[in-house]
Every structure is written in structure tokens, then in C-alpha cells.
C-alpha beads as a LAMMPS data file, in Angstrom:
LAMMPS data file: protein, C-alpha beads

68 atoms
67 bonds

1 atom types
1 bond types

-500.0 500.0 xlo xhi
-500.0 500.0 ylo yhi
-500.0 500.0 zlo zhi

Masses

1 110.0

Atoms # bond

1 1 1 -25.157 -398.904 192.647
2 1 1 -27.034 -398.436 195.879
3 1 1 -29.736 -400.962 196.783
4 1 1 -32.997 -399.973 198.446
5 1 1 -35.763 -402.242 199.756
6 1 1 -39.231 -400.883 200.481
7 1 1 -41.952 -402.701 202.414
8 1 1 -45.293 -401.467 201.140
9 1 1 -48.679 -402.822 202.189
10 1 1 -51.201 -403.270 199.365
11 1 1 -49.133 -402.045 196.413
12 1 1 -51.733 -402.985 193.799
13 1 1 -51.593 -401.943 190.144
14 1 1 -54.880 -400.030 190.507
15 1 1 -53.557 -398.144 193.592
16 1 1 -50.597 -396.473 191.855
17 1 1 -52.550 -393.244 191.272
18 1 1 -53.735 -393.072 194.916
19 1 1 -51.888 -391.980 198.051
20 1 1 -49.651 -393.210 199.629
21 1 1 -48.787 -395.625 196.788
22 1 1 -48.420 -392.812 194.241
23 1 1 -45.703 -391.243 196.378
24 1 1 -43.915 -394.562 196.996
25 1 1 -44.006 -395.319 193.270
26 1 1 -42.703 -391.845 192.385
27 1 1 -39.841 -392.050 194.874
28 1 1 -38.861 -395.489 193.566
29 1 1 -38.899 -394.269 189.965
30 1 1 -36.720 -391.301 190.946
31 1 1 -34.216 -393.568 192.672
32 1 1 -34.057 -395.818 189.614
33 1 1 -33.372 -392.766 187.417
34 1 1 -30.389 -392.055 189.688
35 1 1 -28.991 -395.566 189.139
36 1 1 -30.356 -397.143 192.343
37 1 1 -31.684 -400.681 192.510
38 1 1 -35.137 -400.689 194.152
39 1 1 -37.056 -403.707 195.451
40 1 1 -40.623 -403.517 196.766
41 1 1 -41.948 -406.216 199.096
42 1 1 -45.743 -406.181 199.141
43 1 1 -48.675 -408.300 200.242
44 1 1 -50.715 -407.213 197.195
45 1 1 -52.568 -409.849 195.203
46 1 1 -52.108 -407.867 191.944
47 1 1 -48.794 -406.010 192.260
48 1 1 -47.846 -403.580 189.514
49 1 1 -46.171 -404.807 186.363
50 1 1 -44.054 -402.939 183.822
51 1 1 -42.506 -400.664 186.447
52 1 1 -38.790 -399.775 186.487
53 1 1 -38.205 -401.451 189.869
54 1 1 -38.537 -405.000 191.171
55 1 1 -41.674 -406.126 193.004
56 1 1 -41.690 -409.266 195.126
57 1 1 -45.028 -410.448 196.503
58 1 1 -44.989 -411.896 200.008
59 1 1 -47.732 -413.958 201.586
60 1 1 -48.406 -411.658 204.501
61 1 1 -46.933 -408.581 206.129
62 1 1 -49.066 -409.051 209.241
63 1 1 -49.001 -411.597 212.041
64 1 1 -51.703 -411.512 214.718
65 1 1 -53.078 -408.243 213.238
66 1 1 -49.662 -406.529 213.616
67 1 1 -46.910 -405.839 211.122
68 1 1 -44.514 -408.774 211.199

Bonds

1 1 1 2
2 1 2 3
3 1 3 4
4 1 4 5
5 1 5 6
6 1 6 7
7 1 7 8
8 1 8 9
9 1 9 10
10 1 10 11
11 1 11 12
12 1 12 13
13 1 13 14
14 1 14 15
15 1 15 16
16 1 16 17
17 1 17 18
18 1 18 19
19 1 19 20
20 1 20 21
21 1 21 22
22 1 22 23
23 1 23 24
24 1 24 25
25 1 25 26
26 1 26 27
27 1 27 28
28 1 28 29
29 1 29 30
30 1 30 31
31 1 31 32
32 1 32 33
33 1 33 34
34 1 34 35
35 1 35 36
36 1 36 37
37 1 37 38
38 1 38 39
39 1 39 40
40 1 40 41
41 1 41 42
42 1 42 43
43 1 43 44
44 1 44 45
45 1 45 46
46 1 46 47
47 1 47 48
48 1 48 49
49 1 49 50
50 1 50 51
51 1 51 52
52 1 52 53
53 1 53 54
54 1 54 55
55 1 55 56
56 1 56 57
57 1 57 58
58 1 58 59
59 1 59 60
60 1 60 61
61 1 61 62
62 1 62 63
63 1 63 64
64 1 64 65
65 1 65 66
66 1 66 67
67 1 67 68
């Protein structure tokens, strides 16, 4: 099993139908279907639930207004 980590700013449940989150979600679902383990790291306050991949909220992806 191959493991993939994705850093995704603002991956909120209500964003999954909008770009670019829709594409990130679709790619992750496709990887899972091909027996990959996918982990999203996101700074979202309401990350998606009931998705086939793992989502780990982090406090902040920015430091001093730049990606950390």
C-alpha cells in the first residue's frame, strides 16, 4: 500500500463541490480506490467527515502570512 499525504488549505465540508477542493477530493477518492492510503492535512475549522481518506486538522498552515 502506497501512502500519500496532501496539504490542503481550507478543506471544509461545504467546499467539496467547489474548485480546487473538488479536484483534490476526487483525486484522493481515486487513490483510495486503487488501494492507496491518503491523509489530508488542513487548517479547516469544519473538515469533511465520512470521506474514504483520513483528515487531520492542523492549527495553522501559515506563519507570518506565508505557508509554513
